[in-house]
C-alpha positions as CSV (number, residue, x, y, z in Angstrom):
1,M,4.7,9.3,14.0
2,A,5.2,7.9,10.5
3,Y,6.4,4.4,9.8
4,Q,8.0,3.9,6.4
5,A,8.7,0.7,4.5
6,E,9.0,-0.6,0.9
7,V,6.9,-3.3,-0.7
8,E,7.1,-4.9,-4.1
9,V,4.3,-5.7,-6.5
10,L,4.7,-9.4,-7.2
11,D,1.3,-10.0,-8.8
12,P,1.8,-11.1,-12.4
13,I,-0.8,-8.5,-13.6
14,G,0.6,-5.7,-11.4
15,L,-1.4,-3.5,-9.1
16,H,-4.9,-4.1,-10.5
17,A,-8.5,-3.8,-9.2
18,R,-8.5,-6.9,-6.8
19,P,-5.4,-6.1,-4.8
20,A,-6.3,-2.4,-4.8
21,G,-9.7,-3.2,-3.4
22,Q,-8.2,-5.4,-0.7
23,I,-5.8,-2.7,0.3
24,V,-8.5,-0.1,0.5
25,K,-10.8,-2.3,2.6
26,F,-7.9,-3.2,4.9
27,V,-6.8,0.4,5.3
28,K,-10.3,1.6,6.1
29,E,-10.8,-1.1,8.6
30,A,-7.4,-0.3,10.3
31,G,-8.5,3.3,10.6
32,L,-5.0,4.6,9.9
33,D,-3.6,7.2,7.4
34,V,-1.7,5.1,4.8
35,K,0.1,6.6,1.8
36,I,1.5,4.5,-1.0
37,G,3.5,5.5,-4.1
38,P,6.6,4.9,-6.2
39,S,8.5,7.5,-4.2
40,E,8.0,9.8,-1.2
41,T,7.1,12.6,-3.5
42,E,4.4,10.7,-5.5
43,L,2.2,9.3,-2.7
44,V,-1.5,8.5,-3.0
45,A,-4.1,7.7,-0.3
46,G,-4.2,4.0,0.6
47,N,-8.0,4.3,0.9
48,S,-8.6,5.1,-2.8
49,A,-8.7,2.2,-5.2
50,L,-8.8,4.5,-8.2
51,R,-5.7,6.4,-7.1
52,L,-3.8,3.2,-6.4
53,M,-4.7,1.8,-9.8
54,A,-3.8,5.1,-11.5
55,M,-0.2,4.6,-10.4
56,K,0.0,1.7,-13.0
57,A,2.4,-0.2,-10.8
58,S,3.6,-3.2,-12.8
59,T,5.1,-6.5,-11.6
60,G,8.4,-5.8,-9.9
61,S,7.6,-2.2,-9.0
62,K,8.8,-1.1,-5.6
63,L,6.4,1.1,-3.7
64,V,6.9,3.2,-0.6
65,V,4.3,2.8,2.1
66,I,4.0,5.4,4.9
67,V,1.7,4.5,7.8
68,D,0.8,7.3,10.3
69,S,0.8,5.4,13.6
70,V,2.2,5.7,17.1
71,D,2.6,2.0,17.3
72,D,5.5,0.7,15.1
73,A,4.4,-2.9,15.5
74,Q,0.9,-2.1,14.2
75,A,2.3,-0.1,11.3
76,A,4.7,-2.9,10.4
77,A,1.7,-5.4,10.4
78,V,-0.1,-3.0,8.1
79,V,2.8,-3.0,5.7
80,A,3.1,-6.8,5.9
81,Q,-0.5,-7.2,5.0
82,I,-0.3,-4.8,2.1
83,Q,2.7,-6.9,0.8
84,E,0.5,-10.0,1.0
85,F,-2.2,-8.3,-1.1
86,L,0.5,-7.5,-3.7
87,K,1.6,-11.1,-4.1
88,G,-1.3,-12.0,-6.4
């Protein structure tokens, strides 16, 4: 089952190497399939720093996060942590 939410890039530099690396590490540790993108049709794997940075998400950009998990609480926690990484 997929859980979908929206996050906002709040880092003054945008989605750059540090938050991308944090997201990738977290997603890999969580062991879940996470997709992130500017829209549902432009999603990239949350476990690829290069693909995340290639989106060139700037400050204020809103991103869709889809977490493939049977546990909505776990998926919501993943989204919340990703939002934390995007605060800068």
